[in-house]
C-alpha positions as CSV (number, residue, x, y, z in Angstrom):
1,M,-20.6,-122.5,20.7
2,I,-19.1,-121.5,17.4
3,Y,-20.0,-123.6,14.4
4,V,-18.6,-123.5,10.8
5,V,-20.0,-124.2,7.4
6,D,-17.5,-124.9,4.6
7,V,-18.3,-123.5,1.1
8,N,-15.9,-123.6,-1.9
9,Q,-12.8,-124.0,0.3
10,M,-13.9,-121.1,2.5
11,S,-15.2,-121.3,6.1
12,F,-18.0,-119.3,7.6
13,A,-18.5,-119.2,11.4
14,F,-21.6,-118.3,13.5
15,V,-22.8,-118.8,17.0
16,A,-25.4,-121.4,18.0
17,G,-26.6,-122.8,21.3
18,S,-26.4,-126.4,20.2
19,E,-25.6,-128.6,17.2
20,S,-29.3,-128.9,16.3
21,Q,-29.7,-125.1,16.4
22,A,-26.6,-124.8,14.2
23,S,-28.1,-127.2,11.7
24,E,-31.3,-125.2,11.7
25,I,-29.5,-122.0,11.0
26,A,-27.3,-123.5,8.3
27,G,-30.3,-125.0,6.6
28,S,-32.5,-122.0,6.8
29,P,-33.5,-120.3,3.5
30,Q,-32.0,-117.0,4.7
31,F,-28.6,-118.5,5.5
32,V,-28.5,-120.4,2.2
33,Q,-29.6,-117.4,0.2
34,T,-27.0,-115.2,1.8
35,L,-24.2,-117.7,0.9
36,E,-25.6,-118.1,-2.6
37,R,-25.5,-114.3,-3.1
38,F,-21.9,-114.2,-1.9
39,F,-21.0,-116.7,-4.6
40,L,-23.3,-115.2,-7.3
41,N,-20.3,-113.9,-9.3
42,R,-18.3,-117.1,-8.9
43,H,-18.6,-120.4,-10.7
44,G,-21.2,-122.1,-8.6
45,S,-21.0,-123.0,-5.0
46,N,-20.0,-126.4,-3.5
47,S,-21.3,-126.7,0.0
48,N,-22.9,-129.3,2.2
49,H,-24.3,-126.7,4.7
50,R,-23.5,-129.2,7.4
51,P,-22.2,-127.3,10.4
52,R,-19.2,-128.5,12.4
53,A,-17.5,-127.2,15.6
54,A,-15.0,-124.5,15.0
55,T,-11.3,-125.2,15.3
56,V,-9.3,-123.2,17.8
57,Q,-7.9,-121.0,15.0
58,E,-11.4,-120.4,13.6
59,L,-12.7,-119.6,17.1
60,I,-9.9,-117.0,17.6
61,L,-10.6,-115.4,14.2
62,F,-14.4,-115.3,14.8
63,N,-14.0,-113.8,18.3
64,G,-11.8,-111.1,16.9
65,I,-14.3,-110.2,14.1
66,S,-17.3,-110.4,16.4
67,S,-15.7,-108.0,18.9
68,E,-15.7,-105.4,16.2
69,F,-19.4,-105.8,15.8
70,A,-20.4,-106.1,19.4
71,D,-23.1,-103.5,19.1
72,A,-24.5,-104.9,15.8
73,S,-28.2,-105.4,15.7
74,S,-28.2,-108.5,13.5
75,D,-29.6,-111.8,14.9
76,V,-26.7,-113.9,13.5
77,L,-23.2,-112.7,12.7
78,V,-21.6,-114.9,10.0
79,A,-17.9,-114.3,9.5
80,R,-15.5,-115.7,7.0
81,V,-12.8,-117.5,9.1
82,G,-11.0,-119.4,6.4
């Protein structure tokens, strides 16, 4: 299933097998550090890192982006979908 974390009026999607796994990923130090680096040159970040199920539009965007990276070797693909 595709889950989304909202940060500063932007949405970032990723795949997780369950809601508990999505919460684990979104709360992991690596995930949080990655988002913080993304916002390093911005005025702080406002996020709750609480994942939610993707909307249909976010799902379509994520599937389009992930198909471009089908051979990527990363464990988790995080894509901006909003």
